C-alpha distance (Angstrom), angle and dihedral (degrees) to the residues before:
residue distance angle dihedral
X1 . . .
X2 3.81 . .
X3 3.80 114.5 .
X4 3.79 118.3 -112.5
X5 3.79 130.6 -139.9
X6 3.80 100.9 -101.3
X7 3.82 113.5 -154.7
X8 3.82 94.7 175.9
X9 3.80 118.2 145.9
X10 3.80 90.3 -134.6
X11 2.91 148.5 12.6
X12 3.77 78.3 39.8
X13 3.78 137.5 -175.1
X14 3.80 119.9 -69.1
X15 3.81 126.7 -144.6
X16 3.81 109.0 -82.8
X17 3.79 89.8 -134.1
X18 3.81 90.0 58.6
X19 3.79 92.9 50.3
X20 3.79 91.7 50.0
X21 3.81 91.7 48.8
X22 3.80 91.3 50.0
X23 3.79 89.4 48.3
X24 3.80 92.6 56.1
X25 3.82 91.5 48.8
X26 3.79 97.8 39.5
X27 3.81 97.4 102.3
X28 3.78 98.7 34.1
X29 3.78 124.3 16.5
X30 3.79 116.4 -153.6
X31 3.83 94.1 -24.0
X32 3.81 93.0 -56.0
X33 3.79 92.1 124.5
X34 3.80 91.6 -127.2
X35 3.78 140.7 77.9
X36 3.79 120.4 -105.2
X37 3.82 84.2 -117.6
X38 3.81 88.1 65.8
X39 3.78 96.9 41.7
X40 3.79 127.6 111.2
X41 3.78 113.0 -114.1
X42 3.82 86.2 -137.6
X43 3.81 93.6 56.9
X44 3.79 123.4 111.4
X45 3.81 89.8 -121.8
X46 3.80 93.7 57.4
X47 3.79 93.0 40.6
X48 3.80 86.8 59.6
X49 3.83 90.5 50.7
X50 3.81 96.8 50.5
X51 3.80 93.3 42.0
X52 3.80 90.6 51.6
X53 3.81 91.0 48.9
X54 3.81 90.6 54.0
X55 3.80 91.8 45.1
X56 3.81 91.4 52.5
X57 3.80 95.6 46.3
X58 3.80 89.9 50.3
X59 3.79 91.4 49.2
X60 3.81 96.7 44.8
X61 3.81 94.6 46.8
X62 3.80 97.9 34.5
X63 3.80 92.1 -124.9
X64 3.84 113.3 -169.8
X65 3.80 119.4 -123.0
X66 3.80 93.1 -112.5
X67 3.80 90.2 66.6
X68 3.80 126.2 86.8
X69 3.81 121.7 -138.3
X70 3.80 115.5 -150.8
X71 3.80 133.9 179.4
X72 3.80 105.2 -151.4
X73 3.79 138.2 169.8
X74 3.78 135.4 -125.8
X75 3.79 98.3 66.1
X76 3.78 126.6 -106.7
X77 3.81 87.9 -58.2
X78 3.81 90.8 70.5
X79 3.80 88.0 53.4
X80 3.79 88.3 62.5
X81 3.83 85.3 72.4
X82 3.81 100.2 30.0
X83 3.80 93.4 57.6
X84 3.82 96.8 59.1
X85 3.80 93.5 35.8
X86 3.79 90.3 56.9
X87 3.80 103.5 30.3
X88 3.80 102.4 38.6
X89 3.81 112.4 108.4
X90 3.82 102.3 144.4
X91 3.81 87.1 24.4
X92 3.79 89.8 -122.5
X93 3.80 128.2 115.6
X94 3.80 139.0 161.7
X95 3.79 124.6 -131.5
X96 3.79 129.2 -167.1
X97 3.79 106.8 -145.8
X98 3.81 112.1 -142.1
X99 3.79 104.4 147.6
X100 3.79 150.5 -22.9
X101 3.80 95.9 -56.2
X102 3.79 93.7 48.4
X103 3.79 87.8 50.4
X104 3.80 91.3 53.4
X105 3.81 90.5 47.5
X106 3.80 94.2 54.2
X107 3.81 93.1 45.5
X108 3.81 90.5 53.4
X109 3.81 92.2 48.0
X110 3.81 90.5 51.2
X111 3.82 88.6 66.4
X112 3.81 90.5 68.3
X113 3.80 104.5 32.5
X114 3.78 146.9 -28.5
X115 3.80 106.4 -40.5
X116 3.79 107.3 179.8
X117 3.79 127.7 -162.0
X118 3.79 101.4 -130.8
X119 3.82 94.6 -177.8
X120 3.79 137.7 -9.1
X121 3.80 140.2 -164.5
X122 3.80 92.9 -160.7
X123 3.82 89.4 112.1
X124 3.83 89.4 74.7
X125 3.81 98.3 34.1
X126 3.81 91.6 -92.5
X127 3.79 92.6 -66.4
X128 3.81 94.0 141.5
X129 3.81 143.0 32.9
X130 3.83 114.2 -111.3
X131 3.80 113.9 -128.4
X132 3.80 109.6 -124.8
X133 3.80 124.2 -176.2
X134 3.80 104.6 158.3
X135 3.80 123.1 67.2
X136 3.80 133.4 -175.5
X137 3.78 107.6 -103.1
X138 3.81 92.9 -147.3
X139 3.82 91.6 62.4
X140 3.79 119.2 117.9
X141 3.80 88.5 -150.5
X142 3.80 144.7 -18.4
X143 3.81 116.5 -123.5
X144 3.81 126.0 -152.8
X145 3.80 135.1 170.9
X146 3.81 102.9 -134.8
X147 3.80 97.1 -159.3
X148 3.79 125.2 21.8
X149 3.79 109.0 -145.4
X150 3.80 97.5 -167.2
X151 3.79 99.6 43.2
X152 3.79 100.5 34.0
X153 3.81 99.5 -124.7
X154 3.79 132.1 128.7
X155 3.77 141.5 -179.3
X156 3.79 108.8 -99.5
X157 3.81 87.7 -178.3
X158 3.79 134.4 41.7
X159 3.82 116.8 -122.7
X160 3.80 112.1 -116.0
X161 3.79 101.7 -130.7
X162 3.80 97.7 165.0
X163 3.80 111.9 -151.9
X164 3.79 92.9 -7.5
X165 3.84 109.6 100.9
X166 3.79 113.8 -114.2
X167 3.82 114.5 -139.1
X168 3.80 118.9 -163.6
X169 3.78 134.3 -169.0
X170 3.82 101.8 -147.3
X171 3.79 97.2 169.5
X172 3.79 94.8 131.8
X173 3.79 102.3 33.0
X174 3.81 105.7 36.3
X175 3.83 111.3 135.4
X176 3.81 91.5 1.9
X177 3.80 94.5 103.8
X178 3.78 137.6 11.3
X179 3.81 116.9 -88.1
X180 3.79 134.4 174.9
X181 3.80 103.5 -119.6
X182 3.82 91.3 -165.1
X183 3.82 89.4 69.9
X184 3.80 89.9 65.2
X185 3.78 131.3 68.5
X186 3.79 93.2 -158.1
X187 3.80 136.0 2.8
X188 3.79 125.9 -169.5
X189 3.78 132.1 -177.9
X190 3.78 136.0 177.3
X191 3.80 109.1 -129.4
X192 3.78 102.4 -133.5
X193 3.80 99.5 88.5
X194 3.81 110.7 44.1
X195 3.80 105.4 -5.1
X196 3.81 114.5 46.5
X197 3.81 141.8 -51.3
X198 3.80 115.9 -49.2
X199 3.78 116.4 -76.4
X200 3.80 107.0 82.2
X201 3.77 136.4 60.1
X202 3.78 121.2 -152.4
X203 3.81 114.4 -138.1
X204 3.80 122.9 -173.1
X205 3.80 111.9 -174.1
X206 3.77 136.8 172.5
X207 3.78 104.5 -114.0
X208 3.81 96.8 -131.4
X209 3.81 90.7 58.5
X210 3.79 96.0 58.4
X211 3.79 101.1 49.3
X212 3.79 94.5 98.1
X213 3.78 133.7 30.8
X214 3.79 136.1 -179.3
X215 3.81 113.4 -74.2
X216 3.80 91.3 -118.4
X217 3.82 93.1 58.6
X218 3.82 112.1 121.4
X219 3.79 114.0 -125.6
X220 3.80 92.5 -113.5
X221 3.81 89.9 56.2
X222 3.79 96.7 52.8
X223 3.79 114.1 106.3
X224 3.80 91.7 -157.7
X225 3.80 91.6 59.2
X226 3.81 92.6 52.4
X227 3.79 92.2 44.1
X228 3.81 93.2 51.0
X229 3.80 90.4 48.2
X230 3.82 94.7 46.0
X231 3.82 92.2 -120.4
X232 3.81 90.0 -55.9
X233 3.81 101.2 100.5
X234 3.79 87.1 117.0
X235 3.79 132.1 7.5
X236 3.81 107.1 -64.4
X237 3.83 125.9 -153.3
X238 3.79 92.4 -89.0
X239 3.80 97.9 -175.0
X240 3.82 92.8 51.3
X241 3.81 90.6 51.7
X242 3.80 88.2 49.9
X243 3.82 90.6 53.2
X244 3.81 88.4 47.6
X245 3.79 89.0 55.6
X246 3.80 90.5 51.7
X247 3.82 91.5 49.3
X248 3.79 90.9 50.2
X249 3.80 91.0 49.1
X250 3.81 88.9 50.5
X251 3.80 91.6 49.0
X252 3.80 91.9 50.6
X253 3.80 91.0 49.3
X254 3.81 90.1 49.9
X255 3.80 89.5 59.1
X256 3.79 103.6 -86.0
X257 3.79 131.2 -96.5
X258 3.82 95.1 -43.2
X259 3.81 92.0 58.6
X260 3.80 91.5 42.2
X261 3.81 90.8 52.6
X262 3.80 90.1 52.7
X263 3.82 90.5 51.5
X264 3.80 91.8 46.8
X265 3.80 91.7 51.5
X266 3.81 89.1 50.1
X267 3.82 92.5 50.2
X268 3.79 94.8 45.9
X269 3.81 92.5 45.3
X270 3.80 90.8 55.3
X271 3.78 92.2 56.2
X272 3.81 96.8 38.6
X273 3.80 92.4 48.6
X274 3.79 89.6 55.2
X275 3.81 93.0 46.3
X276 3.80 92.4 48.6
X277 3.80 91.1 55.1
X278 3.79 100.0 36.1
X279 3.81 121.9 111.6
X280 3.82 91.9 -159.2
X281 3.81 109.4 30.6
X282 3.81 122.5 58.9
X283 3.80 134.8 -173.1
X284 3.81 119.1 -129.2
X285 3.83 104.7 -153.2
X286 3.81 126.1 83.8
X287 3.79 107.7 -94.9
X288 3.81 95.4 -126.0
X289 3.82 91.8 53.8
X290 3.80 102.3 40.0
X291 3.78 119.1 144.2
X292 3.79 124.3 -119.9
X293 3.80 90.1 -151.0
X294 3.81 108.9 41.1
X295 3.79 122.1 37.4
X296 3.83 116.9 -175.9
X297 3.81 118.3 -167.8
X298 3.78 137.4 167.2
X299 3.78 143.2 -153.6
X300 3.83 123.9 -139.8
X301 3.82 94.8 -90.6
X302 3.81 143.1 9.8
X303 3.78 93.6 -105.5
X304 3.80 91.3 59.8
X305 3.81 90.8 43.9
X306 3.80 90.6 55.4
X307 3.78 92.3 43.9
X308 3.80 92.0 53.0
X309 3.82 93.5 47.1
X310 3.81 90.5 51.0
X311 3.81 92.1 45.8
X312 3.79 92.4 50.9
X313 3.81 93.0 45.9
X314 3.79 91.7 55.3
X315 3.80 87.8 56.9
X316 3.81 94.7 50.0
X317 3.82 100.0 -94.5
X318 3.79 105.8 124.6
X319 3.83 142.1 176.2
X320 3.80 93.4 33.1
X321 3.80 96.9 134.5
X322 3.79 111.1 118.9
X323 3.77 126.3 -127.4
X324 3.81 113.2 -85.1
X325 3.83 92.2 -116.2
X326 3.81 90.9 61.5
X327 3.79 102.4 22.7
X328 3.78 126.4 -161.3
X329 3.78 116.9 63.7
X330 3.78 138.5 -33.0
X331 3.78 126.9 -161.9
X332 3.80 112.7 -159.9
X333 3.79 106.6 -162.3
X334 3.78 104.7 -177.6
X335 3.81 124.7 171.3
X336 3.81 94.1 -77.4
X337 3.81 93.7 55.9
X338 3.82 106.4 99.2
X339 3.80 121.8 -134.4
X340 3.80 86.9 -115.6
X341 3.82 91.2 63.4
X342 3.81 93.3 56.2
X343 3.79 92.8 42.1
X344 3.80 91.7 53.8
X345 3.82 92.0 44.7
X346 3.80 89.6 56.6
X347 3.80 89.7 50.8
X348 3.82 90.1 53.7
X349 3.80 89.6 49.3
X350 3.81 91.7 50.3
X351 3.79 91.5 51.2
X352 3.81 92.1 46.3
X353 3.80 91.0 50.6
X354 3.81 91.9 50.7
X355 3.80 91.8 49.9
X356 3.80 96.5 44.6
X357 3.79 105.4 37.5
């Protein structure tokens, strides 16, 4: 079977090179005579894998030494609880509400303390990022969602929170563009968009922030426990961490995050340039806040939306249906999506517009 161009928001496509490498090592990894799926997480072979994954993520993101790197489970959704349980001191935090996931995060944090919505873009269906300059000085942290998968917006600037730790959900933009990790107190990201298949969550945390947690925090939800045990407190998803290592090796070979950011800007610009000049298709996010990873767009009515999705699918362009809260289409163009895929999608859109105008 020929491979399709997969524009899914997550789980998303993986680099073909990574899949082929995993295929060759599936039955026997590095002459061990067993698959990584069969391997003990306490073995020397797996210890090498997880240590290399951490080494690569530190190198690619320029992570300072005073930050811990953890590979956890439970998805980004578990982080909605882990963050307040571990970072609450005054039991007060500020959240900037920019979409469905940010909304879930604040509601979870409200179970354990006073989680305040400092600003929101809900008034325009989360189509923009509110500009916030003033923060409550009694906050234990400020939480943002860096890229909003459903609504196609992203932070093109980093809030200046001063001494208040900035926490960021980077599930859908991790490793897609260069960031200064030192400007954040804690970063978390579900793997299934730019890192690996679903099953692990990357957490990068400043060590001084995770020394103490609320007394009610279960052991499995304590960052300090996972940090002290090098992400091996319990049996981790070994094969997913192995795939993560392969993705990171691929990313380094491709030129690192700087090169990937340049490619992502090129891909997104292709699609946005078409949308901005189209008489039939239209983007839904505010231009100044548009995502490099997730691009929602619509046609004049639902019948045309469905017709386009069906037309594209027949030509091998799949998972383009938009989220129900926005409608229309959404093209998720993560790191693994080649420039060719976006270029050909635009050609399909041009032809569709000509035939349906």
